[in-house]
N, C-alpha and C positions, 0 to 999 in steps of 0.2 A: 627459054624463049617457048614453051606452051604455055608458063603462066602469063607472059608481060601480052600473048597473043587471046586469052580468054579473060586478061583485064582490060583488053580493048574493048574488045566483044562485052562482056558485060554493059562497061559505061556506055555505050551505042545503045544497048538493049533499054538501059535502066532510064536513058534523055525517052525513049521514043514508044516503050510499051504504052504507058500511061498517059494519056495527056492531061496539061495542065486546063485549067477550067476556062474558057473561052474569053470572058472578060481580063483574064488573068497573064500576064506575061513573064514567061520564067526569067527571075532575078538572078538568078544561078545556084551551084548547089556546090555541097563538100562529101566526098565520098571517100574510103578508105582508102588509102595510099595503094594499099596490096591487096589483092583476094583473099581472104583468108580458109583454109581446107582441115580438113579432118578426116580424117581412113577410120570407116568401123567395120571392127574385126568382127563378123559375123559368124555361129556359129554353125555349121555344117553346109554352109550357104559365103558366094561369093562375096568377096567384100567391097563397101558402096562407098566412095568420096565424094563428101559436101563439099563445094567452092561455096561463098558468102558474099559479095559487094553487100557493104551497108552506105545509105547515101541521105546526106537530110539537104530538103531542099526547099528555097523562101521564093514570095512571088513580089511585084510588084501591089498585087490589089491588096496587102498583108495577110495572107495566108501562109502556112508552110504548110512541108509534109515530110515523111520520113518514110525509107521503102529498102528491104533486103533483097535482092537478086538471087535465086536460090539456082542452081546448079548440081550436078550428079555425076558423078563415072560411076556407070553399073557393070561391074566384070561378065554381068550373063546377059548380053542383050538378044543374043539368039542362040540356043534360044532359053525366054527366059526361067530362072527356075522358080519352081512353083514353093509355095509356102510365105506364112509370115517372116517378115524381116524385123521390124520393130513393132512393139505395145504399145506405143506411144512416141508420137513425133512432130514435135511443133517450136514456132518459132514468135517469140516475143521482141516488138519493134515498139521502143519508146522515143520520145522529141522529149528534150531535158532541156532546161535553162538553169544558167548559173547568174546570179549578182556582176560578182568580177570572177577572173579566169581561175581562180585558188577557192573562189567559195562551192559550196556543196550542192552540186546535184536538185534540181526540182524538177519532178518526174509532173509536164503538161500534158500527156499524151500517151495512152498506151495501148496496143493492140496486138492480140494472136491468133496468129494461122496455124490452122491444126492441117498440117501435112503427112500424115499417117497413111492416108487413102494413095497417095502420091508416089510414094516410096514402097511403099509395100504392092503397090498393083502394078499391069503390065504397061510395059514402055513402048513404042517405038523406037525403029535405028536411029533418029535425030529428035533426042531426047530435048522436050523443050523449059523453058525454064519457069521455073514459078518464083512470081510475086507478091510480099508481102507489104502491105503499107498501110501507114494510119490514115486515118481520116484527116482532112485541112484542119487545122488548128488556126486561130488568130496568131499575129507573129507580130512585135512592135523589134526595134532596130534595135531596144534593149537590153542590154545584158547580153550573154554567151548562150549561143544556141550552139545543140549539137543530136546526134542520135548513138542509141544505143541497142544492141541485140542481144537478145539469149537463147539458146536451142535446147530444150528438154527432151530428151527421147529415155526411151528403155527397149531393150535391144531383147529381140526371143531369144527366149533359152539361154540367157547368159548366166543368170545366177544371181545376177548385182542388183537388180532393180532399176530407178530410175537415178539418169545422170544430170548434169548440165555444161552446157560450150557456152563462154560466156563470148561472144563477138566482140573485138577491139570497136572503140564506139570509132565516130567521126571528127577532125579535128573541128575546134570550137569555131562558132562563123559570128 
């Protein structure tokens, strides 16, 4: 129930947080069917849960973009725990194209957002979402399009170094 409500909220937020260009009419978007979540066990600090929804969007004016909507559950809302949770935390969002449904992906656009300050900083009781989106690219109806993402993180003081969480891509468009 909670994840269903979160998915509905994230879908609305993805559509409304970043407006289309004035000349562009939103032609449609493809998002992951489910919000993807990962719990990070932090040494000596409360756990953090990161929820991600990934979308690919096309416009009638021949442009497209991809975005990830990120939401966190922090167990230490009030009072916040002092100290660094992550030594690194970023999300890379890509737009990919295939000539056929079974051919290899070609990366058409790649954008990285550094979220380290956000996940380490103080947060208000009503946590905002953080959106990472690619710049618009020229889009054609030829081929099959999708968005992918990966999160690269390094948990402070866990001794494991950098790790990657691959986010399941959107359905092909």
